[in-house]
C-alpha positions as CSV (number, residue, x, y, z in Angstrom):
1,X,142.4,98.3,69.2
2,X,145.1,100.9,69.6
3,X,148.4,101.0,67.7
4,X,150.4,100.1,70.9
5,X,148.3,97.0,71.5
6,X,148.6,96.0,67.8
7,X,152.4,96.2,67.9
8,X,152.4,94.3,71.2
9,X,150.7,91.3,69.5
10,X,153.8,90.6,67.4
11,X,156.8,88.7,68.9
12,X,160.4,89.6,67.9
13,X,162.0,86.9,65.7
14,X,165.5,86.3,64.3
15,X,168.9,86.5,66.0
16,X,170.6,89.2,64.0
17,X,170.4,91.7,66.9
18,X,171.2,89.2,69.7
19,X,173.8,90.0,72.3
20,X,176.7,87.7,73.0
21,X,179.2,87.6,75.8
22,X,182.5,85.7,75.1
23,X,180.7,83.8,72.3
24,X,177.7,82.8,74.5
25,X,174.3,84.0,73.5
26,X,172.7,86.1,76.3
27,X,169.3,85.0,77.3
28,X,167.0,87.0,79.7
29,X,164.3,85.3,81.7
30,X,161.7,86.5,84.2
31,X,159.7,85.0,87.0
32,X,156.2,86.6,87.1
33,X,154.7,86.4,90.6
34,X,151.9,87.7,92.7
35,X,150.5,87.4,96.2
36,X,147.4,85.1,96.3
37,X,144.1,86.5,97.4
38,X,142.7,84.9,100.6
39,X,139.1,83.8,100.9
40,X,138.2,87.1,102.6
41,X,139.5,89.1,99.7
42,X,142.7,90.3,101.4
43,X,146.2,89.7,100.1
44,X,147.8,86.7,101.7
45,X,151.5,85.9,102.2
46,X,151.3,83.0,99.7
47,X,153.2,83.6,96.5
48,X,152.1,82.3,93.2
49,X,154.3,82.3,90.1
50,X,153.4,82.1,86.4
51,X,154.8,79.3,84.3
52,X,154.4,78.8,80.6
53,X,154.6,75.8,78.3
54,X,157.2,75.5,75.6
55,X,156.3,76.2,72.0
56,X,157.2,72.7,70.8
57,X,156.1,70.5,73.7
58,X,154.6,70.3,77.1
59,X,157.7,71.3,79.1
60,X,157.0,74.1,81.6
61,X,159.3,77.0,82.3
62,X,159.4,80.8,82.9
63,X,159.4,83.3,80.1
64,X,162.8,83.8,78.5
65,X,164.4,84.9,75.3
66,X,167.3,86.6,73.7
67,X,168.6,90.0,74.9
68,X,168.8,92.3,71.9
69,X,171.2,95.2,71.3
70,X,168.5,97.9,71.2
71,X,167.1,97.3,74.7
72,X,168.3,97.2,78.3
73,X,168.3,93.9,80.2
74,X,165.2,95.0,82.2
75,X,163.4,95.9,79.0
76,X,164.3,92.5,77.6
77,X,162.9,90.7,80.7
78,X,159.7,92.8,80.5
79,X,159.3,92.1,76.7
80,X,159.6,88.4,77.2
81,X,156.9,88.4,79.8
82,X,154.5,90.2,77.5
83,X,155.3,88.1,74.4
84,X,155.3,84.7,76.0
85,X,153.1,85.0,79.1
86,X,150.9,88.0,78.5
87,X,151.7,89.8,81.7
88,X,153.1,93.2,82.7
89,X,154.5,94.4,85.9
90,X,157.4,95.8,88.0
91,X,160.8,94.3,87.3
92,X,162.9,93.7,90.4
93,X,166.6,93.4,91.0
94,X,168.4,90.6,89.0
95,X,168.2,87.2,90.7
96,X,171.4,85.9,89.2
97,X,173.3,84.8,86.2
98,X,173.8,81.2,85.0
99,X,175.7,79.4,82.3
100,X,173.6,76.6,80.9
101,X,173.8,74.1,78.0
102,X,171.1,74.4,75.4
103,X,170.0,70.8,74.6
104,X,168.6,71.8,71.2
105,X,171.6,73.8,70.1
106,X,174.4,71.9,71.9
107,X,176.0,75.1,73.0
108,X,176.3,77.1,76.2
109,X,174.2,80.2,76.9
110,X,174.4,82.9,79.5
111,X,171.0,83.2,81.3
112,X,170.1,86.2,83.5
113,X,166.9,86.0,85.6
114,X,164.7,88.7,87.0
115,X,161.5,88.8,89.1
116,X,158.4,90.6,88.0
117,X,155.6,91.6,90.4
118,X,152.6,91.3,88.0
119,X,150.3,94.3,87.8
120,X,148.4,93.3,84.7
121,X,147.4,90.0,83.0
122,X,146.5,90.5,79.3
123,X,143.7,88.7,77.6
124,X,145.5,89.0,74.2
125,X,149.3,88.5,73.8
126,X,151.6,87.5,71.0
127,X,152.2,83.8,71.8
128,X,148.8,82.9,73.2
129,X,148.1,80.4,70.5
130,X,151.4,78.5,71.0
131,X,151.8,78.6,74.8
132,X,149.7,77.9,77.9
133,X,150.2,79.9,81.1
134,X,149.5,78.5,84.6
135,X,149.6,80.1,88.0
136,X,151.2,77.8,90.6
137,X,152.5,77.9,94.1
138,X,156.3,77.9,94.3
139,X,156.5,74.2,95.4
140,X,154.5,73.1,92.4
141,X,156.4,75.4,90.0
142,X,159.8,74.3,91.2
143,X,158.8,70.7,90.6
144,X,157.2,71.4,87.2
145,X,159.9,73.7,85.8
146,X,162.1,71.9,83.3
147,X,165.3,73.9,83.6
148,X,167.6,73.6,86.6
149,X,168.9,77.1,86.4
150,X,165.3,78.5,86.5
151,X,164.7,76.4,89.6
152,X,167.7,78.0,91.2
153,X,166.4,81.4,90.3
154,X,163.1,80.6,91.9
155,X,164.9,79.6,95.1
156,X,166.6,83.0,95.1
157,X,163.3,84.7,94.6
158,X,161.6,82.8,97.4
159,X,164.5,83.5,99.8
160,X,164.4,87.2,98.9
161,X,160.6,87.4,99.5
162,X,161.0,85.6,102.8
163,X,163.6,88.0,104.1
164,X,162.4,90.2,107.0
165,X,163.3,93.2,105.0
166,X,161.0,92.2,102.2
167,X,157.8,91.5,103.9
168,X,154.6,91.5,101.8
169,X,155.0,94.4,99.4
170,X,152.8,97.4,99.1
171,X,152.3,98.2,95.6
172,X,150.7,101.3,94.1
173,X,149.5,99.7,90.9
174,X,146.2,98.0,90.4
175,X,146.3,94.3,89.7
176,X,144.1,93.0,86.9
177,X,143.4,89.4,85.9
178,X,142.1,87.8,82.8
179,X,139.2,85.4,82.5
180,X,141.5,82.5,83.5
181,X,140.7,83.2,87.1
182,X,137.2,83.4,88.5
183,X,135.2,86.6,88.0
184,X,134.9,87.0,91.8
185,X,138.6,87.0,92.2
186,X,139.1,89.3,89.3
187,X,136.7,91.8,90.8
188,X,138.5,91.8,94.1
189,X,142.0,91.7,92.7
190,X,141.4,94.7,90.5
191,X,140.6,96.8,93.5
192,X,143.7,96.0,95.4
193,X,146.5,98.5,95.5
194,X,150.0,97.7,96.7
195,X,153.4,99.5,96.7
196,X,156.6,97.5,96.3
197,X,160.1,98.5,97.4
198,X,163.1,96.2,97.2
């Protein structure tokens, strides 16, 4: 295992380097998504999004975490996807910004959400032993997601992807899947190339 992969298997912890805006901790989240493979092996128009379980329970959500002072907001979004969901991909334009109340901390946070078109699904990732990841269609995901502000971010993503100017993307990176999907789908998906432009 290379040094880069070894480093990637450790999540950042602590809040000494967290960013704050007017006293509110800034949290960055990401909605990993892909276009489902049709039975004939071609890319369909159906979007699937990746949700994860919380560390301390069975609540479902999208990857999110604190934005730290040594990274850009896009880097923070990408890092959270790797740490919590084990996926890499292309970060799109920000979906929005929300102020939300943390039930566990009893204080307001500022949440920024981004979309990620997934290009790689890792078999090993930092929080694989404390979280589950599940691909769902957008209707299932909206219903399952615990947080209202993440549901709103998903609505923005769906609207954006449904726009005539953003038809099914063409992406120039190869999509790879883990053993969580069938070997048949993995084989076909790994050969598909698309190029995305927002």
